[in-house]
Structure formats: C-alpha cells, structure tokens
C-alpha positions as MATLAB code, in Angstrom:
seq = 'MEQAAEALRVFLVRNVFTPVSGFTFPAWMSLLRRHRFRIAPRYWPRAAFVTLNSIATSVQGAREAREFQARIRDVRIKPPIFVLGHWRSGTTHLHNLLSLDPQFAYPNFYQVTNPHIFLTTEARAKSAKAFKLLSPKTRLIDNMEANLDSPMEDEVALAVLTGLSPILDVVFPRAGFPCDKYLTLRNVPEGELARWREGLLLFMKKLTLANDRRIVLKSPPHTCRVKLLLELFPEASFIHIHRNPYVVFKSYMRSIRIMQEMMQLQWPDNSGLERRVIEQYRVMHDAFLEERSLVPRERFFELPYEALEKDPVLQIRSIYRHFNLPGFDALEPSLNSYLGTIRHYQKSELSDLSPELKNRISVAWGRYFEEWGYPA';
ca = [
       0.000    0.000    0.000;
       2.780    2.393    0.933;
       4.628    1.598   -2.295;
       1.493    2.336   -4.342;
       0.993    5.652   -2.533;
       4.594    6.635   -3.144;
       4.323    5.655   -6.807;
       1.229    7.856   -7.124;
       3.001   10.751   -5.407;
       5.994   10.501   -7.752;
       3.686   10.329  -10.789;
       1.756   13.429   -9.702;
       4.913   15.399   -8.910;
       6.519   14.516  -12.240;
       3.483   14.685  -14.535;
       0.802   16.899  -13.007;
       2.238   19.336  -10.477;
       4.480   22.196  -11.552;
       6.164   24.819   -9.348;
       4.610   27.599  -11.440;
       1.024   26.579  -10.689;
       0.079   29.556   -8.496;
      -1.080   31.980  -11.189;
      -4.388   33.781  -10.945;
      -6.833   32.741  -13.671;
      -6.496   36.005  -15.677;
      -2.692   35.827  -15.568;
      -2.718   32.169  -16.602;
      -5.090   32.824  -19.503;
      -2.921   35.750  -20.606;
       0.142   33.508  -20.621;
      -1.682   30.803  -22.595;
      -2.957   33.315  -25.140;
       0.566   34.663  -25.582;
       1.622   31.140  -26.539;
      -1.547   30.478  -28.575;
      -2.622   27.654  -26.232;
       0.010   25.414  -27.824;
       0.259   22.624  -25.261;
       1.457   19.154  -26.176;
      -1.178   16.453  -25.439;
       1.310   14.765  -23.115;
       1.043   17.807  -20.835;
      -2.714   18.392  -20.872;
      -3.035   17.003  -17.309;
      -0.449   19.516  -16.078;
      -2.165   22.388  -17.894;
      -5.537   21.292  -16.481;
      -4.078   21.258  -12.968;
      -2.712   24.796  -13.353;
      -6.038   25.988  -14.783;
      -8.090   24.567  -11.910;
      -5.593   25.829   -9.379;
      -5.637   29.300  -10.957;
      -9.389   29.555  -10.481;
      -9.096   28.673   -6.795;
      -6.137   31.039   -6.449;
      -8.093   33.918   -7.968;
     -10.938   33.477   -5.496;
      -8.735   33.029   -2.428;
      -6.245   35.636   -3.595;
      -8.960   38.288   -3.817;
      -9.992   37.477   -0.243;
      -6.404   37.608    0.983;
      -5.775   40.927   -0.733;
      -8.854   42.468    0.901;
      -8.016   41.087    4.329;
      -4.348   42.091    4.374;
      -4.300   45.154    2.127;
      -3.768   47.729    4.878;
      -1.250   45.631    6.818;
       0.770   44.855    3.688;
       0.850   48.541    2.748;
       2.235   49.558    6.149;
       4.753   46.749    6.720;
       8.431   47.678    6.827;
      10.913   45.279    5.239;
      14.115   44.660    7.160;
      17.316   44.880    5.045;
      17.459   41.522    3.237;
      20.443   39.310    2.537;
      20.727   38.130   -1.067;
      22.591   34.914   -1.894;
      23.946   35.309   -5.430;
      25.474   32.821   -7.819;
      24.783   30.981  -11.051;
      22.584   27.903  -10.949;
      24.508   24.896   -9.562;
      27.164   27.095   -7.940;
      26.243   26.113   -4.380;
      23.589   28.757   -3.730;
      21.097   26.226   -2.383;
      23.575   24.726    0.075;
      24.574   28.169    1.339;
      20.931   29.272    1.578;
      20.041   26.160    3.562;
      22.866   26.779    6.033;
      21.941   30.418    6.626;
      18.271   29.515    6.961;
      19.035   27.405   10.029;
      19.433   30.622   12.021;
      16.087   31.566   13.650;
      16.927   35.262   13.416;
      16.301   34.954    9.656;
      13.252   34.138    7.577;
      13.255   32.664    4.076;
      10.672   31.894    1.403;
       9.697   28.239    1.549;
       8.378   25.885   -1.121;
       4.725   26.560   -0.379;
       5.159   30.333   -0.296;
       7.006   30.639   -3.606;
       4.528   28.375   -5.405;
       1.515   30.141   -3.878;
       2.560   33.791   -3.474;
      -0.969   35.143   -3.886;
      -2.508   33.127   -1.062;
       0.060   31.791    1.418;
      -0.887   34.176    4.230;
      -4.344   32.625    4.500;
      -3.814   29.069    3.271;
      -0.370   27.832    4.260;
      -1.179   26.263    7.622;
      -4.306   24.533    6.311;
      -2.690   23.386    3.075;
       0.266   21.741    4.792;
      -2.052   19.408    6.699;
      -4.156   18.462    3.660;
      -3.666   15.004    2.159;
      -3.740   16.382   -1.396;
      -0.781   18.651   -0.708;
       1.118   15.791    0.898;
       0.704   13.851   -2.340;
       2.049   16.796   -4.354;
       4.723   17.721   -1.857;
       8.300   16.817   -2.873;
      10.399   14.611   -0.634;
      13.567   15.478   -2.528;
      14.644   18.117   -4.991;
      14.360   16.272   -8.283;
      17.327   18.260   -9.581;
      19.797   16.699   -7.144;
      17.888   14.397   -4.756;
      18.544   16.643   -1.756;
      15.837   16.301    0.897;
      13.003   18.827    0.450;
       9.493   19.529    1.722;
       6.938   22.350    1.850;
       9.023   24.169    4.479;
      12.328   23.957    2.584;
      14.013   27.220    1.513;
      13.287   27.971   -2.128;
      14.120   30.454   -4.866;
      11.961   33.573   -4.860;
      12.270   33.617   -8.670;
       9.404   31.106   -8.774;
       7.193   33.551   -6.878;
       8.239   36.403   -9.174;
       7.389   34.335  -12.247;
       3.896   33.709  -10.859;
       3.304   37.237   -9.548;
       4.607   39.145  -12.564;
       4.964   36.792  -15.548;
       8.409   38.374  -16.040;
      10.988   35.666  -15.433;
      13.386   33.650  -17.587;
      12.172   30.427  -15.976;
       8.913   30.765  -17.934;
      10.875   29.900  -21.069;
      11.161   26.410  -19.584;
       7.362   26.168  -19.524;
       6.997   27.115  -23.195;
      10.332   26.092  -24.762;
       9.067   26.389  -28.350;
       8.543   30.144  -28.081;
      12.127   31.129  -28.859;
      13.101   32.311  -25.371;
      11.219   35.628  -25.204;
      11.838   35.835  -21.445;
      15.641   35.951  -21.721;
      15.423   39.730  -21.343;
      14.055   39.298  -17.822;
      17.313   37.723  -16.646;
      19.035   41.078  -16.156;
      15.871   43.190  -16.551;
      17.947   45.686  -18.499;
      16.320   47.306  -21.522;
      12.799   46.162  -20.662;
       9.849   48.579  -20.908;
       9.380   50.762  -17.841;
       5.893   49.351  -17.315;
       7.240   45.813  -17.063;
      10.067   46.914  -14.785;
       7.569   48.643  -12.496;
       5.460   45.484  -12.422;
       8.489   43.406  -11.484;
       9.439   45.817   -8.689;
       5.895   45.752   -7.335;
       5.878   41.956   -7.431;
       9.108   41.610   -5.475;
       8.073   44.248   -2.915;
       4.681   42.603   -2.443;
       6.267   39.200   -1.882;
       8.808   40.621    0.553;
       6.124   42.470    2.498;
       4.017   39.328    2.771;
       7.023   37.328    3.956;
       7.773   40.015    6.540;
       4.161   40.036    7.657;
       4.294   36.262    8.097;
       7.641   36.190    9.949;
       8.719   39.712   11.012;
      12.374   38.777   10.586;
      15.217   39.667    8.273;
      14.809   37.680    5.059;
      17.514   35.666    3.300;
      16.728   35.297   -0.408;
      18.348   33.035   -2.992;
      17.681   33.381   -6.688;
      20.383   32.925   -9.348;
      18.932   35.638  -11.639;
      19.432   38.176   -8.846;
      23.165   37.773   -9.529;
      22.793   40.139  -12.477;
      20.291   42.511  -10.819;
      22.471   44.029   -8.102;
      21.855   47.643   -9.133;
      18.106   47.121   -9.273;
      18.029   45.338   -5.912;
      20.032   48.146   -4.295;
      17.531   50.670   -5.609;
      14.757   48.751   -3.841;
      16.741   47.792   -0.717;
      19.606   50.292   -0.190;
      20.756   48.571    3.038;
      20.739   45.037    1.634;
      23.713   42.699    1.992;
      24.981   40.326   -0.696;
      26.823   36.995   -0.584;
      28.196   35.717   -3.887;
      29.271   32.101   -4.284;
      31.135   30.822   -7.339;
      32.247   27.380   -8.490;
      34.506   25.817  -11.111;
      32.801   26.848  -14.387;
      33.284   23.426  -15.999;
      31.440   21.764  -13.095;
      28.715   24.429  -13.216;
      28.202   23.809  -16.924;
      27.909   20.041  -16.562;
      25.618   20.208  -13.545;
      23.427   22.951  -15.003;
      22.954   21.078  -18.272;
      21.696   18.107  -16.285;
      19.422   20.198  -14.066;
      17.847   22.040  -17.013;
      16.574   18.775  -18.412;
      15.092   17.847  -15.041;
      13.480   21.287  -14.743;
      11.962   20.781  -18.164;
      10.384   17.529  -17.013;
       8.887   19.322  -14.017;
       7.596   22.418  -15.800;
       7.277   22.169  -19.573;
       4.005   22.190  -21.482;
       5.672   21.641  -24.850;
       8.343   19.296  -26.143;
      11.638   21.201  -26.106;
      14.146   21.451  -28.892;
      17.449   21.227  -27.039;
      19.668   21.340  -30.098;
      20.922   24.813  -29.150;
      20.947   24.312  -25.391;
      24.728   24.268  -24.963;
      25.079   27.541  -26.846;
      22.299   29.157  -24.795;
      23.818   28.080  -21.471;
      27.205   29.488  -22.484;
      25.628   32.810  -23.482;
      23.387   33.030  -20.420;
      26.356   32.501  -18.101;
      28.258   35.255  -19.909;
      25.374   37.738  -19.741;
      24.790   37.038  -16.058;
      28.394   37.445  -14.997;
      29.182   40.446  -17.168;
      26.316   42.285  -15.457;
      27.419   41.058  -12.034;
      31.038   42.140  -12.495;
      29.837   45.530  -13.706;
      27.496   46.138  -10.765;
      29.063   44.454   -7.730;
      31.187   47.521   -6.944;
      27.960   49.384   -6.167;
      27.682   47.384   -2.947;
      29.663   48.790    0.006;
      32.471   46.395    0.964;
      31.060   45.805    4.435;
      27.854   44.478    2.858;
      29.418   42.217    0.213;
      31.007   38.809    0.787;
      32.322   36.381   -1.813;
      33.388   32.767   -1.404;
      34.160   29.728   -3.552;
      31.893   26.708   -3.336;
      34.961   24.544   -2.895;
      35.764   26.324    0.395;
      32.177   25.987    1.595;
      32.241   22.282    0.800;
      35.561   21.767    2.595;
      34.692   23.629    5.817;
      31.124   24.991    5.888;
      31.233   25.998    9.545;
      34.333   28.112    8.995;
      32.786   29.830    5.975;
      29.527   30.628    7.761;
      31.528   31.980   10.712;
      33.441   34.202    8.269;
      30.193   35.520    6.827;
      28.869   36.373   10.295;
      32.091   38.165   11.185;
      32.160   40.121    7.938;
      28.568   41.335    8.326;
      28.937   41.735   12.091;
      25.967   39.411   12.618;
      25.165   38.190   16.128;
      24.313   34.635   17.107;
      26.907   32.426   15.445;
      27.750   30.557   18.661;
      24.069   29.713   19.113;
      23.805   28.664   15.471;
      26.880   26.400   15.382;
      25.233   23.313   16.988;
      22.412   23.507   14.422;
      24.946   23.781   11.625;
      26.818   20.703   12.807;
      23.592   18.757   13.269;
      22.336   19.618    9.771;
      25.712   18.859    8.196;
      25.605   15.476    9.903;
      22.303   14.671    8.173;
      23.743   15.329    4.705;
      27.168   13.797    5.303;
      26.370   10.754    3.167;
      24.709   12.679    0.344;
      25.942   11.365   -2.988;
      26.410   13.860   -5.805;
      25.009   12.931   -9.188;
      27.501   11.529  -11.656;
      28.379   14.078  -14.344;
      29.636   13.072  -17.770;
      32.946   14.428  -19.011;
      33.056   17.316  -21.454;
      34.347   16.666  -24.947;
      37.612   18.451  -25.810;
      35.746   20.585  -28.378;
      33.082   21.685  -25.875;
      35.625   22.266  -23.134;
      37.570   24.532  -25.495;
      34.399   26.494  -26.368;
      33.689   27.037  -22.696;
      37.244   28.065  -21.842;
      37.236   30.625  -24.656;
      33.778   32.049  -23.902;
      34.237   32.072  -20.140;
      37.960   32.835  -19.961;
      37.308   36.099  -18.100;
      35.491   34.279  -15.311;
      38.056   31.482  -14.959;
      40.635   34.225  -14.451;
      38.436   36.323  -12.150;
      37.933   33.516   -9.636;
      41.199   31.664  -10.127;
      40.003   28.450  -11.782;
      42.301   26.652  -14.251;
      40.896   26.769  -17.776;
];
C-alpha cells in the first residue's frame, strides 16, 4: 500500500504538479494566449491542474488581498540578505545553512509556489492530504531532501506574480526564449520593470508580515540585478558564491533537463541548449562584475563553493564576522547537526566534457576562470 501511494506521489509530482502553478486565472489565460494555447497532449493534465488551481487562487487571492491590504501597505521590510550565484554554484547549500538561524526568515516551497494566497492558506494546506501527495520529498534536480518548508528560490514567486521571469521559457520552450530579457531586466519597458518591482516588494512584504524577521533570499537571476536590488533595498547585503565553471556547466545542463520535465508544457528542442547556457552565463556574470562595486564592501562577501564544501562551519563563521551578525555561537550546533544529516549525500555523476566543448567554454568564459582563479 505504501509503495502504491509513493508511486502515485511521484507520478503526480513529475506529470501533473508544476512549481509555477500559483497563477491567478487572468494571468494564466494571458500567458496561454501569448503562446496560442500550444500545449502538447502529453502535458494536458499539467495544464488542467494549473487551470483549476488558478481559479481557486483567484478566489482566495482576492480574499487575501482584501483582508491584508492595509497591513501589507504599512509593513516595513528589514534589510534583506541576497545569496547570489549561477545555478549549480552552491547557492542552495549556502541558503540552507543560513536559513538554520532563527533570526532569519526565508521563502519556503509553499510560499514561492503560492505567493498570492500563502498568508491565509499555508497552515491549512500543509495538513491536507492532497498537498502531501504533491509535496516533494527530494529536490528532483539533485535528490537533496526537500518539503513544503524547505528554503526555495523567490524567482518562482516572481514568475507567478509578474509573468516576467526567464524560468517561464522552460514552460513554453518552443517560443524562442522571449523571457531571456528578464534575466538582467535591463532594456525592458518601464511598465514591465515597475510590475516586477511591485511583485518583489509585495512578496517581501508578505514574507515580513508572516515572519517579522530579516529575510535571506536566494535566486540565481538576482546575480545580475544588483543595481536594481540596491535601488529597492539600499541597506541590503549580498553573498556571492562561485564554483569551477566546468562543473557548473555540466551540472546545469543536467538540471535544465530535469526542470523541463517538471515544468514544460511543450516538447523542447534542445539542439541549441549548450550555446544558450554558455551565453546566459556570460550575460549574467558580465552584469554582475559591472554592478558588484555598487555594494559597500562591508555588505558584500564572496566565497568559492569549494571552500564551503571543505569547511562549511568556517565559511559561515566568516560571513557572520564580515557582516557583524550576532548569534553564530548559538547557530553552530544547528549547523553541525544539519551537516551530519547530509554527510552521506551522494552527488550525481556528471559526464565528461568533450575536448571541443571544453575549449568552447574556456574561450567564452575565460574572463570568469581568471576572475575567480580556476584553471581553464
């Protein structure tokens, strides 16, 4: 019986549920119209789930907006901490470690997938059997343990709240990547930029209302939005983590295909995927290197993933010292306990790069190998 229930859960998570299911009905219909309702038959169940969920979200979201409108308007956001870094650079591991400290809050899986309604539905939803069926037990990308309370990327919430996120290109991969421009958010119309700002501020205010603590956020696209984030949160702090670019490339290529399985509504054409990943990495890091100097030194910290992997306690202690954060001694037992639970975690096997591809990467990313001291 338990095996059958687990098989059903895995089927629903892989074939019906999608992280970007929290749209309102008008926003979802707008997105479908933009893509001319071109959904592969294989993914009709997923599209039906999002449609039904969007109707419920619209009704509950309107109630939540009415109930919390005044409180959301008046809430004051504490200076956030942004964890920056390309996908598969160690941002999740670092975010998980920082989130162990009770002085911080973080967006969890339920909140980022249901940003319109989590203030009024989270407690009830977490106890519902239907949500337990759809709740992940591991991150499908890397098999790390996960649940509805796990720290998650706020980019998912921004995609749902604004419709302006590069991750939506994973949902409709046949559209020619129209959302690439939302990676840096440079050169987008002012109306769209205003909508994105409003979406992030709304989400942050709701998180603050729910927790009343300083929020630690992790979203790889924020790596190339430092200037914009400083305009919204002038007192914010930033932690950038980097990793050997060859390893990032291999791991990210694998994770993209898993993300596609979780989110897509069309069959993708991955013939140009390597080229797109190389270009996306370049665009992200060129913007980051241009804007990082805008952050005062006392509010910027950078570390290699390799150092975090070797001695995570030492690296977290260094972060606390740099930002003059209190509470590390109280946090250290929790760090050691958590690290003990993941001690036997096995990384996914990554295939070797061909000499031709490795040369393309070293040429295109030579600046970044040099910047962070990795051998090309």
